[in-house]
PDB file of N, CA, C and O in Angstrom:
ATOM      1  N   MET A   1     109.257 144.959 113.753  1.00  0.00           N
ATOM      2  CA  MET A   1     110.016 144.553 112.832  1.00  0.00           C
ATOM      3  C   MET A   1     111.107 143.577 113.085  1.00  0.00           C
ATOM      4  O   MET A   1     111.481 142.678 112.332  1.00  0.00           O
ATOM      5  N   ARG A   2     111.537 143.874 114.196  1.00  0.00           N
ATOM      6  CA  ARG A   2     112.693 142.972 114.874  1.00  0.00           C
ATOM      7  C   ARG A   2     112.177 141.544 115.264  1.00  0.00           C
ATOM      8  O   ARG A   2     112.869 140.533 115.141  1.00  0.00           O
ATOM      9  N   GLN A   3     110.786 141.557 115.785  1.00  0.00           N
ATOM     10  CA  GLN A   3     110.220 140.330 115.934  1.00  0.00           C
ATOM     11  C   GLN A   3     109.836 139.582 115.046  1.00  0.00           C
ATOM     12  O   GLN A   3     109.776 138.371 115.262  1.00  0.00           O
ATOM     13  N   ALA A   4     109.488 140.113 113.850  1.00  0.00           N
ATOM     14  CA  ALA A   4     109.341 139.445 112.465  1.00  0.00           C
ATOM     15  C   ALA A   4     110.521 138.835 112.159  1.00  0.00           C
ATOM     16  O   ALA A   4     110.459 137.648 111.838  1.00  0.00           O
ATOM     17  N   THR A   5     111.708 139.439 112.187  1.00  0.00           N
ATOM     18  CA  THR A   5     112.835 138.855 111.572  1.00  0.00           C
ATOM     19  C   THR A   5     113.341 137.696 112.568  1.00  0.00           C
ATOM     20  O   THR A   5     113.879 136.701 112.081  1.00  0.00           O
ATOM     21  N   GLY A   6     113.196 137.800 113.768  1.00  0.00           N
ATOM     22  CA  GLY A   6     113.397 136.761 114.684  1.00  0.00           C
ATOM     23  C   GLY A   6     112.618 135.681 114.573  1.00  0.00           C
ATOM     24  O   GLY A   6     113.075 134.559 114.790  1.00  0.00           O
ATOM     25  N   LEU A   7     111.409 135.876 114.238  1.00  0.00           N
ATOM     26  CA  LEU A   7     110.425 134.968 114.096  1.00  0.00           C
ATOM     27  C   LEU A   7     110.687 134.171 112.782  1.00  0.00           C
ATOM     28  O   LEU A   7     110.500 132.954 112.795  1.00  0.00           O
ATOM     29  N   THR A   8     111.091 134.770 111.699  1.00  0.00           N
ATOM     30  CA  THR A   8     111.387 134.251 110.407  1.00  0.00           C
ATOM     31  C   THR A   8     112.711 133.318 110.621  1.00  0.00           C
ATOM     32  O   THR A   8     112.777 132.151 110.235  1.00  0.00           O
ATOM     33  N   LEU A   9     113.551 133.880 111.164  1.00  0.00           N
ATOM     34  CA  LEU A   9     114.878 133.146 111.525  1.00  0.00           C
ATOM     35  C   LEU A   9     114.666 131.973 112.289  1.00  0.00           C
ATOM     36  O   LEU A   9     115.308 130.985 111.931  1.00  0.00           O
ATOM     37  N   LEU A  10     113.920 131.862 113.247  1.00  0.00           N
ATOM     38  CA  LEU A  10     113.606 130.738 114.170  1.00  0.00           C
ATOM     39  C   LEU A  10     112.834 129.513 113.308  1.00  0.00           C
ATOM     40  O   LEU A  10     112.990 128.295 113.393  1.00  0.00           O
ATOM     41  N   LEU A  11     111.926 130.317 112.432  1.00  0.00           N
ATOM     42  CA  LEU A  11     111.315 129.169 111.373  1.00  0.00           C
ATOM     43  C   LEU A  11     112.120 128.637 110.432  1.00  0.00           C
ATOM     44  O   LEU A  11     111.941 127.470 110.085  1.00  0.00           O
ATOM     45  N   VAL A  12     113.071 129.365 109.908  1.00  0.00           N
ATOM     46  CA  VAL A  12     114.130 128.798 108.913  1.00  0.00           C
ATOM     47  C   VAL A  12     114.755 127.838 109.682  1.00  0.00           C
ATOM     48  O   VAL A  12     114.792 126.693 109.232  1.00  0.00           O
ATOM     49  N   LEU A  13     115.334 128.115 110.924  1.00  0.00           N
ATOM     50  CA  LEU A  13     116.270 126.998 111.603  1.00  0.00           C
ATOM     51  C   LEU A  13     115.435 125.859 112.002  1.00  0.00           C
ATOM     52  O   LEU A  13     116.000 124.767 112.062  1.00  0.00           O
ATOM     53  N   ALA A  14     114.208 125.926 112.279  1.00  0.00           N
ATOM     54  CA  ALA A  14     113.385 124.719 112.628  1.00  0.00           C
ATOM     55  C   ALA A  14     113.061 124.041 111.440  1.00  0.00           C
ATOM     56  O   ALA A  14     112.988 122.815 111.522  1.00  0.00           O
ATOM     57  N   VAL A  15     112.851 124.574 110.358  1.00  0.00           N
ATOM     58  CA  VAL A  15     112.605 123.705 109.057  1.00  0.00           C
ATOM     59  C   VAL A  15     113.874 123.070 108.615  1.00  0.00           C
ATOM     60  O   VAL A  15     113.856 121.921 108.175  1.00  0.00           O
ATOM     61  N   SER A  16     115.080 123.819 108.717  1.00  0.00           N
ATOM     62  CA  SER A  16     116.374 123.215 108.151  1.00  0.00           C
ATOM     63  C   SER A  16     116.500 122.106 109.168  1.00  0.00           C
ATOM     64  O   SER A  16     116.734 120.996 108.691  1.00  0.00           O
ATOM     65  N   THR A  17     116.409 122.181 110.250  1.00  0.00           N
ATOM     66  CA  THR A  17     116.652 121.195 111.328  1.00  0.00           C
ATOM     67  C   THR A  17     115.863 120.024 111.108  1.00  0.00           C
ATOM     68  O   THR A  17     116.378 118.920 111.282  1.00  0.00           O
ATOM     69  N   VAL A  18     114.560 120.145 110.711  1.00  0.00           N
ATOM     70  CA  VAL A  18     113.747 119.006 110.551  1.00  0.00           C
ATOM     71  C   VAL A  18     114.053 118.386 109.124  1.00  0.00           C
ATOM     72  O   VAL A  18     113.883 117.187 108.904  1.00  0.00           O
ATOM     73  N   GLY A  19     114.527 119.299 108.145  1.00  0.00           N
ATOM     74  CA  GLY A  19     114.980 118.752 106.941  1.00  0.00           C
ATOM     75  C   GLY A  19     116.366 117.778 107.041  1.00  0.00           C
ATOM     76  O   GLY A  19     116.506 116.731 106.409  1.00  0.00           O
ATOM     77  N   PHE A  20     117.226 118.283 107.855  1.00  0.00           N
ATOM     78  CA  PHE A  20     118.433 117.694 108.117  1.00  0.00           C
ATOM     79  C   PHE A  20     118.161 116.385 108.851  1.00  0.00           C
ATOM     80  O   PHE A  20     118.802 115.428 108.417  1.00  0.00           O
ATOM     81  N   ALA A  21     117.441 116.176 109.751  1.00  0.00           N
ATOM     82  CA  ALA A  21     117.033 115.085 110.489  1.00  0.00           C
ATOM     83  C   ALA A  21     116.508 114.079 109.520  1.00  0.00           C
ATOM     84  O   ALA A  21     116.868 112.902 109.530  1.00  0.00           O
ATOM     85  N   ALA A  22     115.476 114.681 108.521  1.00  0.00           N
ATOM     86  CA  ALA A  22     114.922 113.598 107.861  1.00  0.00           C
ATOM     87  C   ALA A  22     115.920 112.963 106.779  1.00  0.00           C
ATOM     88  O   ALA A  22     115.928 111.777 106.452  1.00  0.00           O
ATOM     89  N   ASN A  23     116.697 113.893 106.322  1.00  0.00           N
ATOM     90  CA  ASN A  23     117.845 113.385 105.489  1.00  0.00           C
ATOM     91  C   ASN A  23     118.715 112.323 106.047  1.00  0.00           C
ATOM     92  O   ASN A  23     118.962 111.264 105.470  1.00  0.00           O
ATOM     93  N   LYS A  24     119.179 112.693 107.258  1.00  0.00           N
ATOM     94  CA  LYS A  24     119.909 111.744 108.048  1.00  0.00           C
ATOM     95  C   LYS A  24     119.271 110.269 108.400  1.00  0.00           C
ATOM     96  O   LYS A  24     119.921 109.224 108.388  1.00  0.00           O
ATOM     97  N   ASP A  25     118.041 110.373 108.679  1.00  0.00           N
ATOM     98  CA  ASP A  25     117.227 109.035 108.949  1.00  0.00           C
ATOM     99  C   ASP A  25     117.026 108.330 107.765  1.00  0.00           C
ATOM    100  O   ASP A  25     117.149 107.105 107.783  1.00  0.00           O
ATOM    101  N   SER A  26     116.702 108.986 106.618  1.00  0.00           N
ATOM    102  CA  SER A  26     116.428 108.219 105.354  1.00  0.00           C
ATOM    103  C   SER A  26     117.643 107.616 104.737  1.00  0.00           C
ATOM    104  O   SER A  26     117.461 106.759 103.873  1.00  0.00           O
ATOM    105  N   SER A  27     118.934 107.968 105.086  1.00  0.00           N
ATOM    106  CA  SER A  27     120.103 107.324 104.753  1.00  0.00           C
ATOM    107  C   SER A  27     120.368 105.905 105.535  1.00  0.00           C
ATOM    108  O   SER A  27     120.757 104.850 105.036  1.00  0.00           O
ATOM    109  N   ALA A  28     120.089 106.144 106.718  1.00  0.00           N
ATOM    110  CA  ALA A  28     120.253 105.042 107.636  1.00  0.00           C
ATOM    111  C   ALA A  28     119.347 103.770 107.335  1.00  0.00           C
ATOM    112  O   ALA A  28     119.972 102.718 107.470  1.00  0.00           O
ATOM    113  N   PRO A  29     118.197 103.645 107.010  1.00  0.00           N
ATOM    114  CA  PRO A  29     117.500 102.532 106.598  1.00  0.00           C
ATOM    115  C   PRO A  29     117.846 101.935 105.237  1.00  0.00           C
ATOM    116  O   PRO A  29     117.612 100.772 104.911  1.00  0.00           O
ATOM    117  N   ASP A  30     118.423 102.854 104.491  1.00  0.00           N
ATOM    118  CA  ASP A  30     118.910 102.224 103.171  1.00  0.00           C
ATOM    119  C   ASP A  30     120.025 101.005 103.553  1.00  0.00           C
ATOM    120  O   ASP A  30     119.936  99.877 103.068  1.00  0.00           O
ATOM    121  N   LYS A  31     121.012 101.381 104.433  1.00  0.00           N
ATOM    122  CA  LYS A  31     121.941 100.306 104.707  1.00  0.00           C
ATOM    123  C   LYS A  31     121.412  99.341 105.555  1.00  0.00           C
ATOM    124  O   LYS A  31     121.944  98.236 105.443  1.00  0.00           O
ATOM    125  N   GLU A  32     120.355  99.457 106.520  1.00  0.00           N
ATOM    126  CA  GLU A  32     119.836  98.450 107.186  1.00  0.00           C
ATOM    127  C   GLU A  32     118.900  97.811 106.155  1.00  0.00           C
ATOM    128  O   GLU A  32     118.697  96.627 106.421  1.00  0.00           O
ATOM    129  N   MET A  33     118.318  98.213 105.138  1.00  0.00           N
ATOM    130  CA  MET A  33     117.362  97.479 104.282  1.00  0.00           C
ATOM    131  C   MET A  33     118.282  96.582 103.453  1.00  0.00           C
ATOM    132  O   MET A  33     117.910  95.443 103.167  1.00  0.00           O
ATOM    133  N   LEU A  34     119.520  97.070 103.039  1.00  0.00           N
ATOM    134  CA  LEU A  34     120.424  96.218 102.182  1.00  0.00           C
ATOM    135  C   LEU A  34     120.724  94.946 102.945  1.00  0.00           C
ATOM    136  O   LEU A  34     120.673  93.822 102.447  1.00  0.00           O
ATOM    137  N   ARG A  35     121.031  95.216 104.162  1.00  0.00           N
ATOM    138  CA  ARG A  35     121.597  94.166 105.252  1.00  0.00           C
ATOM    139  C   ARG A  35     120.340  92.936 105.327  1.00  0.00           C
ATOM    140  O   ARG A  35     120.483  91.715 105.252  1.00  0.00           O
ATOM    141  N   MET A  36     119.111  93.717 105.498  1.00  0.00           N
ATOM    142  CA  MET A  36     117.964  92.636 105.600  1.00  0.00           C
ATOM    143  C   MET A  36     117.796  91.791 104.473  1.00  0.00           C
ATOM    144  O   MET A  36     117.554  90.588 104.574  1.00  0.00           O
ATOM    145  N   MET A  37     117.944  92.515 103.202  1.00  0.00           N
ATOM    146  CA  MET A  37     117.855  91.764 101.847  1.00  0.00           C
ATOM    147  C   MET A  37     118.953  90.746 101.866  1.00  0.00           C
ATOM    148  O   MET A  37     118.750  89.591 101.493  1.00  0.00           O
ATOM    149  N   ASP A  38     120.086  91.156 102.287  1.00  0.00           N
ATOM    150  CA  ASP A  38     121.157  90.048 102.144  1.00  0.00           C
ATOM    151  C   ASP A  38     120.775  88.929 103.062  1.00  0.00           C
ATOM    152  O   ASP A  38     120.833  87.764 102.668  1.00  0.00           O
ATOM    153  N   PHE A  39     120.377  89.247 104.305  1.00  0.00           N
ATOM    154  CA  PHE A  39     120.089  88.353 105.361  1.00  0.00           C
ATOM    155  C   PHE A  39     118.817  87.238 104.711  1.00  0.00           C
ATOM    156  O   PHE A  39     118.834  86.009 104.792  1.00  0.00           O
ATOM    157  N   LEU A  40     117.784  88.079 104.082  1.00  0.00           N
ATOM    158  CA  LEU A  40     116.740  87.151 103.518  1.00  0.00           C
ATOM    159  C   LEU A  40     117.325  86.154 102.353  1.00  0.00           C
ATOM    160  O   LEU A  40     117.022  84.963 102.273  1.00  0.00           O
ATOM    161  N   ARG A  41     118.226  86.853 101.451  1.00  0.00           N
ATOM    162  CA  ARG A  41     118.734  85.805 100.490  1.00  0.00           C
ATOM    163  C   ARG A  41     119.245  84.672 100.987  1.00  0.00           C
ATOM    164  O   ARG A  41     118.966  83.544 100.579  1.00  0.00           O
ATOM    165  N   GLU A  42     120.247  85.027 102.165  1.00  0.00           N
ATOM    166  CA  GLU A  42     120.949  83.982 102.670  1.00  0.00           C
ATOM    167  C   GLU A  42     120.061  82.887 103.393  1.00  0.00           C
ATOM    168  O   GLU A  42     120.482  81.732 103.453  1.00  0.00           O
ATOM    169  N   MET A  43     118.915  83.211 103.909  1.00  0.00           N
ATOM    170  CA  MET A  43     117.971  82.445 104.564  1.00  0.00           C
ATOM    171  C   MET A  43     117.238  81.606 103.283  1.00  0.00           C
ATOM    172  O   MET A  43     116.938  80.414 103.338  1.00  0.00           O
ATOM    173  N   GLU A  44     117.090  82.209 102.494  1.00  0.00           N
ATOM    174  CA  GLU A  44     116.510  81.469 101.183  1.00  0.00           C
ATOM    175  C   GLU A  44     117.373  80.318 100.600  1.00  0.00           C
ATOM    176  O   GLU A  44     116.997  79.181 100.318  1.00  0.00           O
ATOM    177  N   MET A  45     118.657  80.879 100.478  1.00  0.00           N
ATOM    178  CA  MET A  45     119.577  79.859  99.950  1.00  0.00           C
ATOM    179  C   MET A  45     119.705  78.706 100.996  1.00  0.00           C
ATOM    180  O   MET A  45     119.788  77.550 100.581  1.00  0.00           O
ATOM    181  N   ILE A  46     119.724  78.988 102.414  1.00  0.00           N
ATOM    182  CA  ILE A  46     119.693  77.913 103.270  1.00  0.00           C
ATOM    183  C   ILE A  46     118.430  76.920 103.136  1.00  0.00           C
ATOM    184  O   ILE A  46     118.526  75.692 103.152  1.00  0.00           O
ATOM    185  N   LYS A  47     117.287  77.613 103.008  1.00  0.00           N
ATOM    186  CA  LYS A  47     116.218  76.703 102.812  1.00  0.00           C
ATOM    187  C   LYS A  47     116.171  75.892 101.643  1.00  0.00           C
ATOM    188  O   LYS A  47     115.714  74.749 101.671  1.00  0.00           O
ATOM    189  N   GLN A  48     116.701  76.523 100.440  1.00  0.00           N
ATOM    190  CA  GLN A  48     116.919  75.589  99.305  1.00  0.00           C
ATOM    191  C   GLN A  48     117.835  74.535  99.534  1.00  0.00           C
ATOM    192  O   GLN A  48     117.605  73.424  99.055  1.00  0.00           O
ATOM    193  N   ALA A  49     118.951  74.777 100.281  1.00  0.00           N
ATOM    194  CA  ALA A  49     119.833  73.576 100.507  1.00  0.00           C
ATOM    195  C   ALA A  49     119.129  72.742 101.216  1.00  0.00           C
ATOM    196  O   ALA A  49     119.087  71.574 100.831  1.00  0.00           O
ATOM    197  N   GLU A  50     118.527  73.069 102.221  1.00  0.00           N
ATOM    198  CA  GLU A  50     117.725  71.940 103.221  1.00  0.00           C
ATOM    199  C   GLU A  50     116.762  71.221 102.266  1.00  0.00           C
ATOM    200  O   GLU A  50     116.678  69.997 102.362  1.00  0.00           O
ATOM    201  N   MET A  51     116.065  71.843 101.395  1.00  0.00           N
ATOM    202  CA  MET A  51     114.993  71.283 100.598  1.00  0.00           C
ATOM    203  C   MET A  51     115.758  70.374  99.785  1.00  0.00           C
ATOM    204  O   MET A  51     115.166  69.314  99.581  1.00  0.00           O
ATOM    205  N   MET A  52     116.952  70.476  99.236  1.00  0.00           N
ATOM    206  CA  MET A  52     117.555  69.870  98.134  1.00  0.00           C
ATOM    207  C   MET A  52     118.156  68.476  98.974  1.00  0.00           C
ATOM    208  O   MET A  52     118.307  67.433  98.339  1.00  0.00           O
ATOM    209  N   GLN A  53     118.427  68.528 100.181  1.00  0.00           N
ATOM    210  CA  GLN A  53     118.811  67.635 100.968  1.00  0.00           C
ATOM    211  C   GLN A  53     117.640  66.566 101.383  1.00  0.00           C
ATOM    212  O   GLN A  53     117.722  65.338 101.382  1.00  0.00           O
ATOM    213  N   ASP A  54     116.690  67.271 101.688  1.00  0.00           N
ATOM    214  CA  ASP A  54     115.203  66.602 101.812  1.00  0.00           C
ATOM    215  C   ASP A  54     114.990  65.779 100.639  1.00  0.00           C
ATOM    216  O   ASP A  54     114.708  64.583 100.714  1.00  0.00           O
ATOM    217  N   LEU A  55     115.129  66.446  99.509  1.00  0.00           N
ATOM    218  CA  LEU A  55     114.652  65.585  98.126  1.00  0.00           C
ATOM    219  C   LEU A  55     115.595  64.450  97.913  1.00  0.00           C
ATOM    220  O   LEU A  55     115.186  63.375  97.474  1.00  0.00           O
ATOM    221  N   SER A  56     116.752  64.643  98.191  1.00  0.00           N
ATOM    222  CA  SER A  56     117.791  63.488  98.069  1.00  0.00           C
ATOM    223  C   SER A  56     117.407  62.389  98.954  1.00  0.00           C
ATOM    224  O   SER A  56     117.332  61.252  98.490  1.00  0.00           O
ATOM    225  N   GLN A  57     117.153  62.626 100.206  1.00  0.00           N
ATOM    226  CA  GLN A  57     116.763  61.669 101.086  1.00  0.00           C
ATOM    227  C   GLN A  57     115.268  60.905 100.591  1.00  0.00           C
ATOM    228  O   GLN A  57     115.022  59.705 100.717  1.00  0.00           O
ATOM    229  N   VAL A  58     114.592  61.683 100.151  1.00  0.00           N
ATOM    230  CA  VAL A  58     113.151  61.207  99.551  1.00  0.00           C
ATOM    231  C   VAL A  58     113.438  60.139  98.440  1.00  0.00           C
ATOM    232  O   VAL A  58     112.944  59.014  98.365  1.00  0.00           O
ATOM    233  N   GLU A  59     114.397  60.764  97.539  1.00  0.00           N
ATOM    234  CA  GLU A  59     114.857  59.890  96.361  1.00  0.00           C
ATOM    235  C   GLU A  59     115.414  58.600  96.845  1.00  0.00           C
ATOM    236  O   GLU A  59     115.141  57.544  96.275  1.00  0.00           O
ATOM    237  N   GLN A  60     116.215  58.665  97.921  1.00  0.00           N
ATOM    238  CA  GLN A  60     116.919  57.528  98.262  1.00  0.00           C
ATOM    239  C   GLN A  60     115.943  56.451  98.802  1.00  0.00           C
ATOM    240  O   GLN A  60     116.131  55.275  98.487  1.00  0.00           O
ATOM    241  N   VAL A  61     114.898  56.808  99.611  1.00  0.00           N
ATOM    242  CA  VAL A  61     114.002  56.003 100.293  1.00  0.00           C
ATOM    243  C   VAL A  61     113.103  55.631  99.095  1.00  0.00           C
ATOM    244  O   VAL A  61     112.584  54.537  99.316  1.00  0.00           O
ATOM    245  N   GLY A  62     112.804  56.047  98.134  1.00  0.00           N
ATOM    246  CA  GLY A  62     111.970  55.934  97.026  1.00  0.00           C
ATOM    247  C   GLY A  62     112.682  54.927  96.282  1.00  0.00           C
ATOM    248  O   GLY A  62     111.950  53.994  95.953  1.00  0.00           O
ATOM    249  N   GLN A  63     113.902  54.823  95.908  1.00  0.00           N
ATOM    250  CA  GLN A  63     114.740  53.766  95.243  1.00  0.00           C
ATOM    251  C   GLN A  63     114.879  52.626  96.069  1.00  0.00           C
ATOM    252  O   GLN A  63     114.902  51.555  95.462  1.00  0.00           O
ATOM    253  N   SER A  64     114.983  52.583  97.365  1.00  0.00           N
ATOM    254  CA  SER A  64     115.124  51.404  98.267  1.00  0.00           C
ATOM    255  C   SER A  64     113.866  50.826  98.186  1.00  0.00           C
ATOM    256  O   SER A  64     113.814  49.597  98.234  1.00  0.00           O
ATOM    257  N   SER A  65     112.722  51.538  98.061  1.00  0.00           N
ATOM    258  CA  SER A  65     111.331  50.868  98.058  1.00  0.00           C
ATOM    259  C   SER A  65     110.997  50.233  96.751  1.00  0.00           C
ATOM    260  O   SER A  65     110.108  49.385  96.680  1.00  0.00           O
ATOM    261  N   ASP A  66     111.804  50.685  95.540  1.00  0.00           N
ATOM    262  CA  ASP A  66     111.520  50.269  94.297  1.00  0.00           C
ATOM    263  C   ASP A  66     112.111  48.901  94.183  1.00  0.00           C
ATOM    264  O   ASP A  66     111.657  48.095  93.370  1.00  0.00           O
ATOM    265  N   THR A  67     113.132  48.610  94.992  1.00  0.00           N
ATOM    266  CA  THR A  67     113.753  47.483  94.834  1.00  0.00           C
ATOM    267  C   THR A  67     113.094  45.947  95.431  1.00  0.00           C
ATOM    268  O   THR A  67     113.603  44.837  95.272  1.00  0.00           O
ATOM    269  N   ARG A  68     111.970  46.236  96.067  1.00  0.00           N
ATOM    270  CA  ARG A  68     111.057  45.191  96.670  1.00  0.00           C
ATOM    271  C   ARG A  68     110.003  44.847  95.323  1.00  0.00           C
ATOM    272  O   ARG A  68     109.584  45.767  94.622  1.00  0.00           O
ATOM    273  N   PRO A  69     109.706  43.675  95.113  1.00  0.00           N
ATOM    274  CA  PRO A  69     108.497  43.382  94.158  1.00  0.00           C
ATOM    275  C   PRO A  69     107.468  43.899  94.319  1.00  0.00           C
ATOM    276  O   PRO A  69     106.984  43.905  95.451  1.00  0.00           O
ATOM    277  N   ARG A  70     106.893  44.418  93.393  1.00  0.00           N
ATOM    278  CA  ARG A  70     105.412  45.032  93.642  1.00  0.00           C
ATOM    279  C   ARG A  70     104.383  44.079  93.074  1.00  0.00           C
ATOM    280  O   ARG A  70     104.670  43.385  92.099  1.00  0.00           O
ATOM    281  N   LYS A  71     103.306  44.027  93.597  1.00  0.00           N
ATOM    282  CA  LYS A  71     102.267  43.304  93.462  1.00  0.00           C
ATOM    283  C   LYS A  71     101.332  43.950  92.514  1.00  0.00           C
ATOM    284  O   LYS A  71     100.879  45.076  92.722  1.00  0.00           O
ATOM    285  N   SER A  72     101.017  43.179  91.385  1.00  0.00           N
ATOM    286  CA  SER A  72     100.047  43.789  90.251  1.00  0.00           C
ATOM    287  C   SER A  72      98.933  43.722  90.838  1.00  0.00           C
ATOM    288  O   SER A  72      98.593  42.848  91.635  1.00  0.00           O
ATOM    289  N   LEU A  73      98.150  44.872  90.384  1.00  0.00           N
ATOM    290  CA  LEU A  73      96.799  45.047  90.865  1.00  0.00           C
ATOM    291  C   LEU A  73      95.884  44.414  90.045  1.00  0.00           C
ATOM    292  O   LEU A  73      96.133  44.575  88.850  1.00  0.00           O
ATOM    293  N   PRO A  74      94.916  43.751  90.290  1.00  0.00           N
ATOM    294  CA  PRO A  74      93.940  43.030  89.389  1.00  0.00           C
ATOM    295  C   PRO A  74      93.250  44.039  88.627  1.00  0.00           C
ATOM    296  O   PRO A  74      92.752  45.037  89.147  1.00  0.00           O
ATOM    297  N   SER A  75      93.215  43.734  87.180  1.00  0.00           N
ATOM    298  CA  SER A  75      92.647  44.609  86.282  1.00  0.00           C
ATOM    299  C   SER A  75      91.186  44.555  86.377  1.00  0.00           C
ATOM    300  O   SER A  75      90.600  43.486  86.547  1.00  0.00           O
ATOM    301  N   LYS A  76      90.470  45.883  86.254  1.00  0.00           N
ATOM    302  CA  LYS A  76      89.165  45.745  86.373  1.00  0.00           C
ATOM    303  C   LYS A  76      88.425  46.279  84.856  1.00  0.00           C
ATOM    304  O   LYS A  76      88.610  47.333  84.247  1.00  0.00           O
ATOM    305  N   ARG A  77      87.573  45.168  84.540  1.00  0.00           N
ATOM    306  CA  ARG A  77      86.932  45.365  83.156  1.00  0.00           C
ATOM    307  C   ARG A  77      85.469  46.046  83.467  1.00  0.00           C
ATOM    308  O   ARG A  77      84.641  45.693  84.308  1.00  0.00           O
ATOM    309  N   LYS A  78      85.412  47.052  82.598  1.00  0.00           N
ATOM    310  CA  LYS A  78      83.944  47.621  82.703  1.00  0.00           C
ATOM    311  C   LYS A  78      83.136  46.749  81.834  1.00  0.00           C
ATOM    312  O   LYS A  78      83.466  46.228  80.769  1.00  0.00           O
ATOM    313  N   GLU A  79      81.907  46.673  82.540  1.00  0.00           N
ATOM    314  CA  GLU A  79      80.913  45.774  81.890  1.00  0.00           C
ATOM    315  C   GLU A  79      80.093  46.544  80.758  1.00  0.00           C
ATOM    316  O   GLU A  79      79.597  47.636  81.033  1.00  0.00           O
ATOM    317  N   ALA A  80      79.966  46.060  79.656  1.00  0.00           N
ATOM    318  CA  ALA A  80      79.363  46.705  78.596  1.00  0.00           C
ATOM    319  C   ALA A  80      77.949  47.114  78.953  1.00  0.00           C
ATOM    320  O   ALA A  80      77.273  46.318  79.604  1.00  0.00           O
ATOM    321  N   ALA A  81      77.505  48.127  78.638  1.00  0.00           N
ATOM    322  CA  ALA A  81      76.242  48.745  78.964  1.00  0.00           C
ATOM    323  C   ALA A  81      75.250  48.041  78.311  1.00  0.00           C
ATOM    324  O   ALA A  81      75.443  47.784  77.123  1.00  0.00           O
ATOM    325  N   LYS A  82      74.008  47.598  78.953  1.00  0.00           N
ATOM    326  CA  LYS A  82      72.842  46.689  78.265  1.00  0.00           C
ATOM    327  C   LYS A  82      71.842  47.464  77.921  1.00  0.00           C
ATOM    328  O   LYS A  82      70.846  46.983  77.380  1.00  0.00           O
TER     329      LYS A  82
END
């Protein structure tokens, strides 16, 4: 009888320790996940800012090339089907 009580107590302690460790570990990734999400948002904002700078540079280059006179392409006429 005494062995059964000791075994039950040992089993309860083992389960409660595992449960406590699982609860402790599950709260830590939440903070880390939030940090990672913030980091990813910041990186996305940086990428968008760089993209906007690139677009403004492309627009400036495009506007400077628009000042040159363009040669008109010769018009092509389709021949009527015979």
